[in-house]
N, C-alpha and C positions, 0 to 999 in steps of 0.2 A: 504494500500500500504506500503510495507516495503522498507527501504532504503538499498542500497548495503553496505556491510561491508566496513569500513574505513581501508585502508591499514596501517599496523603497520610499520612505518618508522624505528623502532628500530629492526625489525626482521632481522635476518641474511640472506643475499642474497643466492639464490640457487647456485649450481655449475654452471649452465648455465648462471645465472645472473652475477656471478663473471667473467666468461669467456668473456661475452660480454663487461663488464666494462674494462677488461684487453685488449681486442682487439681494444678498442677505443682509447687507449693511442697512443702517437706519438713517442715512442722510436723505435729503429731499429727492435727489435724482433716483436713487434705488427705490424709494417709496413711490415715486411717480411712475416708474416702469411697472412695478407690481400693481399699482392702481390701474394702469392701462390694461394689464393682463387680466385682472379681475373684471374690469369693465367689459373687456371683450368677451369673456366667458359668460358674464351675466347678460350681455346683449344677445349672445347666441341662445341662451335659455329663454330670454324674452321673445325672440323671433320664433322659436319652436312653439312656445305656449300661444303666442299670437296666432300663428297659423292653425294650430289645433283648435283654438277657441273661436276663430274668425266666423264660423257659421252662426254663432250666437249674436253677431253684430260687431262692428269694428270697435265701438266704445267699450262694450263689455269685455271683449278680448283684450283691449289695450289696458284697461284698469286692472284686470285680473293678472295679466302678464307682468305689468309694472310692479304691482304689490309683491308678487312672488319672487320675481327676479331681484327686486330691491332688498328683500329680506336675505336672500342668498348672497348678494353683493355685500351687504352690511356685515354679515358674519365673516365672509372672507377678508374684508378690509380690517375687521377687528383682529382676526387671527394672523393673517399673512401680511397685509400691506403695512399695518402700523404696529404689529407685534404687541397688541394691547389686551390680549385675552386674560392676562393676570391682573390687570388694573382697571379694566372696563367690563362690566357685566354685559351679558347678552341683551338684556332689556334696555339698559342705558344706551348701548350702541344702536339698537333699533330706534329708540326714541330720538336721539340726537341726529343720526344720519337720516332717519325717516322724515324728520322735519325738513331737511334739505331735499330729500327725495320728493316730498310733496310739491315743492316748487317745480321740480321736473315733471311730475305727473300733470300739474296744471298747465305748464307750458306745452307739453306734448299733446295734451288733450285739446287745447286751443288750436294747435297746428293741425291736428287730425280733423277737427271740426271744420276748419277753414278748407282743407283739402277735400273733405266730403261735400262741402257746399259748392266748391268750384268744380269738382269732378266726382260725382257720387259713385261712379263705377271705377274709381282708381284701383289698380291692382294691389293686392296685399304687399307685394314687393316694394312698390312705390311708397305705401304707407309705412312700411318698416324702415325704408331709407330716410324718410322724413323724420321719423322718431329717432333714428341714429344720429342725424345731424343736430337736432335740438338737444338730444341727450349728451352729445359731445360737449356742447357749450355748457350745459348744466353740470356735467361731470367735472369740468374745469373749476367751476365755482365750488362744487362739492369737495374736491381735493383740497382747495385752499381752506375751506371751512374745517374739514377734518384734520388737516395737517397743522394749521396755525391757530384756529379759533377754539375748537373743542378739545384741544390737546390737553 
């Protein structure tokens, strides 16, 4: 029976290893990258939920998908983006980030309402693209609030 090779701790980390080390830091740039990755994953969840619920109507699908994807994003931001799981409770994170998410829900609902009034047969893909655009702007505000205001 052979033993597995011992890892050489003096070996230079790979590019991927260096990137992971860098992304685990707590400076604003590493947090911004993690924030964007969480935002992307929660946007994907939003899109899947929106498409699944779209037969119920665009507004019902939008509100439900926004609430569920926001809860998901808030928890990932608490644990991964800001490494705050030991100092911020789940409920507090949902309350603080949820208040900012409410602004996003209102803005995206208004934008979807405008699109529905202008083109009531707009494809779900166009509706999702509009929400992503508005959410990107709101996400920037949300990052600032979570990083520097609610810290």
